[in-house]
N, C-alpha and C positions, 0 to 999 in steps of 0.2 A: 477531610474533601473526599466526598462520594462520589464513587465513579458509575456515571452512567452505560447504559448496556445500549448500543448502536447496532445497526447494520446495514448492508451495501449490497452490490452487485457486482462482479467479475462483468467485465466486455473486454473481448478479445478483439485486439488491434488489426482490424481484416477490411475492406474495403469489398470484397464479393458477396455481402450477407447484408447489405445496407439494410432491407427490411427490419433485419433481426435486431442488429446493434440500435437502430432508432426505437423499434418496441421495449426493448429491456431500459432504453435511458428513460422513455417515457415515462414506463412503470416505476423506475426508483424514484423518479421524481413526484410525480402525482403521490405516493403512497409516502411519502415524505422520509424516504431513507435517507441515510446520512451521505451516502457515498455510492458514486460508481467508480470502479478503480482499474488501471488497463496496463497491463505488464508491458516490459520492455525487450524487447530479443530483436533487432533490427537487422542481424545475419539469418535470421530465419527468411526464406524469401516467401512463407505464407503470410507472412505478417507485413502491415503497413508500418508506415512510421509514426511513433506512437505519441507522440506531441502534435502530429499532423491532426492523426484521428481525435486524440481527445480534444483538441480544441474545438472540433466540428461537433463532438457530442455535448462541449459547454456552452457552445453559442446557440443549440436547441432544447436547452432545459432553461428553468428558472431557477431552481430552490436547492436542487443537488450539489453536494462537493464532487470537485474531480480530483482522482487521485494517480499520480504514479506509483506502478506495484510491482515494482520499482524500476525507477531510471538508472540505467547501466553507466557508471563512473565511467569505467576503462574507454566508453566512445562519446561521452560528453564531460566535457569541463565542466566543474560548478560553477562558475562565472555564467556561463552561457547559459545552464539550468537555472540558476538564477534570476538571471534576465528573462527568460522564457516563462518562468511560473509569476513571476512579477506581472507581465506583460497581461498573462491572459487571466489572473488574479483584477488587474484594474478593469480589462474588457466584460469580467461577468459580475461585477461590484464584491471582489473578495468570498470565491467560490473555488481556489484552487487549493487542494493541499501535495508536499512535494515528497515522494517515497524515492531514496536513493540506496542504491548497492554498488558494490563494488564490481558485479559481474560474476557469472559462473561459469560461463561455456567457453572455454577460453579458445579452442579449434576455431569459433566463430568470430570471435572478437578479434582474433588475429589474424583472420581471413579479411575483415574488415580496413585491417591496417593499425588495429588498437593493440596495446600491451599484454604481455603474459605476466601479469603480476604475480610476485609471491604471496606466501600466506600474511606474510609482516607486510608487504606493499600494500596490500588490497584492503587493510584494517588502516594504514596511514590514510589512505583516499579517502574513507570514510571518515574519518575523525577532519581530515583537512576540510570536506567537504562541508560537513556539518558547520564547523567554525567559520567560513569561509559565506556560506550563503547568510549566514547571521548578520556577519558582520556588514558583508554589501548590501542587505536589506535596510540595516540602521542605518549607515553610511548617506544611501539613497535620501534619508529624508533631511539629514545635513548639509548634503551637498560636498563633503570632505573628499578628497582623492584617498584611495583606497590602497595598500602596499600589503601583503600578506606571502609569507615566504615560509612553506609547508614544506613538508617530506616529499611531496607527489605535486600538488599543486599550485602555482602561487600567482599573485598579479603585481604590478608595478606603478602605480601611480594612477589607476583605472579610477575615474569619474564613472558612477554607476549610476544607474537610472533606467528606468520609472521605479518609485518607490511603489510596492505591492498597496491593494486597497486594504488590508489586513494582514494581523502576524499569522505568516503561513506556515502551517503545522509541517515539520521536519519530522518523517518517519523513516525507518533503516531497516532494511530487510537484510538482515545478519542472522546466521547460527553460533559462531565461534565463540569462545568464553569472553576473550578479550574484546570482540566486537559488541557481543551484548553489555556488557559492562560499560564499554564507553557509548553505546546506546542510551543507557540509562544517565549518564554522565550528562550528554551532552543534548538528547532526543525528544522529540515529543511523545513518539510511540514508535515500539517495533510492529513490522509486518513480517510474519512467519506462517508457513503451509502445511497442512495436514500431511501430506507424503514426506514431506523431510523434516519434521519436528513431529514426534507420532506421539499421541497424548499423552502417553507415560512419562516421556521427558520435558512436559510443559514445567513442571515444579521445578527441576533445574534451572531451564530459560528464564522464570521469574526471579529465580534468587538471584540469578547472576546479574540481570537488569535492577533486581533493588538492591544490589552490592555497590552496582557502578552509580546508581543514584542518590545511597547516602554518604556514597567517598566525595562526594561531589556538592554534600550539602543538602541535597532536593531531598523532597517529600516524591516517594517511590510511585506514589498513588498518581503522581503527575504524568507518568509516564503510561501513554496507553498503549493495548496489547491487543493488535489484530490477527485474528487468526483464519485464512484463509480456508475455506471448508470445500474441496475436492469430492466430487461424488455424483451419483444419480438418486434424485426425490422421486420417487415412483407418484404416480399422475394416472387418476383413474381412465380408463378408459384407453389405456398406450401399455405396451408388453414391459414388465417390470425389467430392469435391465442391473448388471453387476458389474462393477470392476474390480478383478481380483489383483489387487497392489495393496500391499500396507499404505495404511493411511486415508485410502478413500473411502468415502461414507456411501451410505446405501440404504434402501426401504421405505419405509412410510415415513409420514409427518409426525407420528409419537416417536421412532427411530430418530430421525434428525433432531426433533426437541429435546430429547433426552439427553441423546449426543450434548448439544448445546448447552443446555443447563449443567451438564457436567462440566464444558471447559469453562463456562463461565464462575463455578465455582472454585475451580483452580484457577481463577484469576486473569482469565481472558475476559475484553470486555468490546469488542468490535468484530464482529462476524459479517466474512462478504461471501456468499454463495457464490460456489464457480461450479455448476454442473459441466461434465466431460462428456456425455454421451446423448442421444437422444434427443427431444424435442426441448432446448433451451428455454425458448419463453413461456411455454406451458409449465415447466419444473418453477422458472424465477416466479409466475404467478400464483402459482399454489405456494410456494415459501414463505411471499408475501401476505397470501390470505390466508393460512393455514397455521407456519412452520411458527414462524413470528409471533404471532398473540399465544401460541400453547407455550414457547418459552419465557414468554412473560407471566404465566401463568405458575409456570412450575418455580420460575424464581420470586415468586410473588410481587412482581411489579405491575400486576393489571386489578 
């Protein structure tokens, strides 16, 4: 199985910059990128509700897939996530991908009435969600009632529907060793970010995913590896910006392309561009026009 390299753009879940959001979505769609991805932090007052914002984006695009990057399970029961994903998948003709994570900002989650899970409970929630989403989507095709009793989540005699328009990929946002093995065993991909998993940690992360896949009798190459690339890309005519934090990228087209090529050689295969300062749209256009072709050249793909 040969793994392809694909690219996407981050869209923040905001409603106060509609022209920017629309421009980024249209750029991804017209350029033939694989994904637009949106984070999910409902307790952040700056952010809109992610599914609502993502639905608006999905219905204004034609080809690009939309991804929750990642949905917070501590605030979203997987049965409702599975239904939301299946609904939008039907409305878009099969362009939804579902990313899930337990949640990382427990004060904010608790402020909204959510739980404060232990590390073990958080991992169990992810395993429950992966198993339950797949089960619900499969049973929607047959009409059978679903009963599932996990450690964290359960459903009892649920008649689930609608069925999704296509097999929805399940991405897992995790960093802990046990969770990475579960992602390898049950997920279609992992999603990690440069500030939280530094480049020098990629080998260990991929080894744990591979171990989980092999233990489940799967080919590790079936599990995609998404790297959210946070930073600032230089744009001609604009003042160069730098973010002085570990894991944040910066510099020229060549700097970015060489970094991404190294990440690809370390096993990553899906790259979401995530500018954190400056003109997001101008940087995204430069990323699409110049960085992606240069990465393909460096990897011998063009």
